[in-house]
C-alpha positions in Angstrom: -0.1 -0.3 -0.1 1.6 3.2 -1.2 4.7 1.8 0.6 6.6 5.3 0.2 4.0 7.2 1.8 3.5 4.9 4.6 7.1 4.8 5.2 7.2 8.7 5.2 4.8 9.3 7.9 6.4 6.3 10.2 6.9 8.8 12.8 3.4 10.5 12.9 1.7 7.1 13.0 4.0 5.8 15.7 2.2 8.9 17.7 -0.7 8.3 16.5 -1.1 5.0 17.5 -1.4 6.2 21.6 -3.9 8.8 20.8 -6.1 5.9 18.5 -5.4 3.2 21.0 -6.8 5.0 23.7 -9.9 6.0 21.8 -8.7 9.6 21.3 -9.3 11.9 18.5 -9.8 15.4 16.8 -13.6 14.9 17.5 -16.0 12.3 20.0 -19.7 12.0 20.8 -20.6 10.3 23.7 -18.9 8.6 26.7 -15.1 8.0 26.5 -15.7 5.8 29.3 -15.0 1.7 28.8 -13.6 0.1 25.8 -14.3 -1.3 22.2 -16.2 -4.6 22.9 -18.4 -3.2 25.6 -20.9 -3.9 23.6 -24.4 -2.1 22.7 -24.9 1.1 24.0 -22.3 0.1 27.0 -19.3 0.4 25.1 -17.2 2.7 22.8 -16.8 2.4 18.8 -13.5 3.8 17.6 -14.2 5.5 14.0 -11.5 6.6 12.2 -12.6 8.8 9.5 -11.2 11.0 6.8 -10.7 14.7 7.7 -13.4 16.0 5.2 -16.0 13.6 7.2 -15.6 15.4 10.2 -18.8 17.4 10.6 -21.1 14.3 8.7 -20.0 11.7 10.8 -19.8 13.5 14.2 -23.0 14.5 13.9 -24.2 10.8 12.8 -21.9 9.6 15.6 -24.1 11.8 18.2 -26.9 10.1 17.3 -25.9 6.8 17.1 -27.6 4.5 19.5 -25.3 1.2 19.1 -22.5 2.4 21.3 -21.1 5.7 21.9 -18.8 7.0 19.0 -15.4 8.2 19.5 -14.6 9.5 16.4 -10.5 10.4 14.9 -10.2 12.3 12.0 -6.7 12.7 10.2 -5.8 11.8 6.2 -6.8 9.1 4.8 -3.5 7.2 4.3 -2.3 7.8 7.9 -5.3 6.2 9.3 -4.8 3.5 7.1 -1.4 3.3 8.3 -2.8 3.4 12.1 -4.8 0.1 11.1 -1.4 -1.2 9.6 0.1 -0.5 13.2 -2.5 -2.4 15.0 -4.5 0.6 16.4 -7.4 -0.2 18.0 -10.6 0.7 15.5 -14.0 -0.6 14.4 -14.6 1.4 11.6 -12.6 3.0 8.6 -14.0 5.6 6.7 -11.8 6.6 3.6 -12.3 9.6 1.2 -11.5 7.0 -1.5 -12.0 3.7 -2.2 -8.4 2.5 -2.4 -7.1 2.6 1.0 -9.9 0.3 2.2 -9.8 -2.0 -0.8 -5.8 -2.3 0.0 -6.5 -3.0 3.7 -9.0 -5.5 2.9 -6.7 -7.1 0.5 -4.1 -7.3 3.5 -6.8 -9.2 5.7 -7.3 -5.7 8.2 -10.7 -4.7 7.3 -14.0 -6.3 6.2 -15.4 -5.8 2.3 -15.5 -2.5 1.7 -18.7 -0.2 0.5 -19.0 3.0 -0.9 -21.4 5.3 1.5 -21.2 8.6 -0.4 -19.9 10.9 -3.5 -18.2 14.1 -3.4 -17.1 16.9 -6.4 -13.6 18.9 -6.5 -13.4 22.5 -6.2 -11.3 25.3 -6.3 -11.3 27.3 -3.2 -10.8 30.9 -3.3 -11.1 34.0 -0.7 -14.3 35.8 -1.0 -14.0 38.3 -3.9 -11.0 37.2 -5.3 -9.4 37.4 -9.1 -9.5 33.7 -9.6 -12.5 33.2 -11.2 -11.3 29.8 -13.1 -8.6 27.1 -13.3 -6.8 29.0 -16.2 -6.0 31.6 -13.5 -4.1 29.1 -11.4 -1.3 29.3 -14.1 -0.8 33.2 -13.9 2.6 34.0 -12.2 2.5 34.9 -8.6 -0.5 32.5 -7.5 -0.2 31.0 -4.5 -1.6 27.5 -5.1 -2.0 24.8 -1.9 -2.8 21.2 -2.8 -3.3 17.7 -1.1 0.0 15.7 -0.9 -0.1 12.8 -3.7 -0.2 10.3 -0.7 -3.7 11.6 0.1 -7.1 11.1 -1.9 -7.7 14.9 -2.2 -4.2 15.1 -3.7 -4.8 12.0 -6.3 -7.9 13.7 -7.1 -6.3 17.0 -7.7 -3.7 15.1 -9.7 -6.4 13.1 -11.8 -8.0 16.7 -12.6 -4.5 18.1 -13.6 -3.7 15.3 -15.8 -6.6 16.3 -17.8 -5.3 19.5 -18.7 -2.6 20.5 -21.8 1.0 19.8 -20.6 1.8 23.5 -20.4 -0.9 24.7 -18.6 -0.4 21.9 -15.9 3.1 22.7 -15.9 2.6 26.4 -15.1 0.1 25.7 -12.4 2.3 22.8 -10.4 5.1 25.8 -10.7 2.7 28.1 -8.0 2.0 25.3 -5.9 3.9 26.8 -2.7 2.7 23.5 -0.6 1.2 20.4 -0.8 -0.9 19.2 2.3 -1.9 15.8 4.3 -5.2 16.2 4.9 -7.7 18.5 3.1 -8.7 20.6 6.7 -4.9 21.8 6.1 -5.7 23.2 2.9 -8.7 24.8 4.2 -6.7 26.4 7.3 -3.8 27.8 4.6 -6.7 29.9 2.4 -8.4 30.9 5.7 -5.4 31.9 7.3 -4.3 34.2 4.2 -1.1 31.8 3.5 -2.5 30.9 -0.1 -4.7 32.1 -3.1 -5.9 29.2 -3.9 -6.6 25.0 -3.2 -7.9 22.2 -4.5 -10.8 20.8 -2.0 -13.7 18.8 -1.7 -16.8 21.1 -2.3 -18.3 20.0 1.4 -15.1 21.6 3.2 -15.3 24.7 1.0 -19.3 24.8 2.2 -18.2 24.6 5.6 -15.2 27.2 5.2 -15.2 31.0 6.8 -15.0 34.0 3.6 -14.1 31.3 1.1 -16.3 30.6 -2.4 -15.7 27.9 -4.8 -14.8 28.0 -8.8 -16.0 24.9 -10.0 -14.6 22.5 -12.7 -15.7 21.8 -16.0 -17.2 18.4 -15.9 -15.1 16.5 -18.5 -12.2 17.5 -15.6 -14.1 16.2 -12.5 -13.0 13.0 -10.8 -15.1 10.2 -9.4 -14.6 10.9 -5.9 -16.1 8.1 -4.1 -15.7 7.4 -0.4 -15.3 4.2 1.2 -16.2 2.5 4.3 -15.4 -1.0 6.0 -15.5 -2.7 9.8 -12.0 -3.7 11.0 -11.5 -7.1 11.6 -10.1 -6.8 15.0 -12.9 -4.6 16.3 -14.0 -5.9 19.8 -17.9 -4.7 18.9 -18.4 -6.1 15.4 -22.1 -6.1 15.6 -22.2 -2.2 16.9 -19.5 -1.6 13.7 -21.8 -3.3 11.1 -24.5 -1.5 12.5 -22.3 2.1 12.6 -21.5 1.0 8.7 -24.8 0.1 7.6 -26.2 3.6 8.7 -23.7 5.2 6.9 -24.5 2.6 3.7 -28.2 3.4 3.7 -29.8 4.7 7.0 -29.5 8.0 9.1 -26.0 8.6 8.2 -26.9 9.1 4.9 -29.2 12.0 5.8 -26.2 13.3 8.0 -24.0 13.5 4.9 -26.6 14.7 2.3 -27.1 17.5 5.3 -22.9 18.2 4.8 -23.0 18.3 0.7 -22.3 14.8 0.2 -23.8 13.3 -3.2 -25.5 9.5 -2.6 -23.1 6.9 -3.3 -24.0 5.0 -7.2 
């Protein structure tokens, strides 16, 4: 699984294991008492989710009755690496289908399912003079994109790969930063450190002071999110219930509210 990328974040993974192993994360719902495997509402269900899912999964977790949900959000590559290294987790929700499928092939998760779709946009500060993708090639533009190891970075390169070589090279020459999660791209835009960035439409909608520059349909990548139960889960019934809700239950309502598209 993208061995070079995973080796490159090895140190971050070791540190994250400590957090994930004790149920820590950037967001949570319900009680943190108890551990995974308690069963029903008495246990804690640890959900590792791509950072672009923060709003939707947090909302869904707060209303989930099968267990107390403890969610941790980061780049999909980092979360996949945590699972590889044995971090305690019950559910893995990725911003792509590749990482869940690769973990499935390694025998670490159950068969993944697609539970949502998204779209890529160019986010710019409100009132920006950047109004088209072509403007990203102008000299002096400060562009931030995702690292190629994370889904948003991979999707961005799919878009750029569909452009003429000269235009693609000009745009890439304006890249000032490559981030390991979409939340970091948004943060740089909100903080004024960049003029534009490729993000998911759901992240642009939830950001302060940003507006979208839409991509032509022929450039839009197929952005699909995959979810799977982690095989080492201590509470598989609750994990399976949580996944079912994301795929076709109450979680779908929270995903729609956050701007996600339904699965194919």
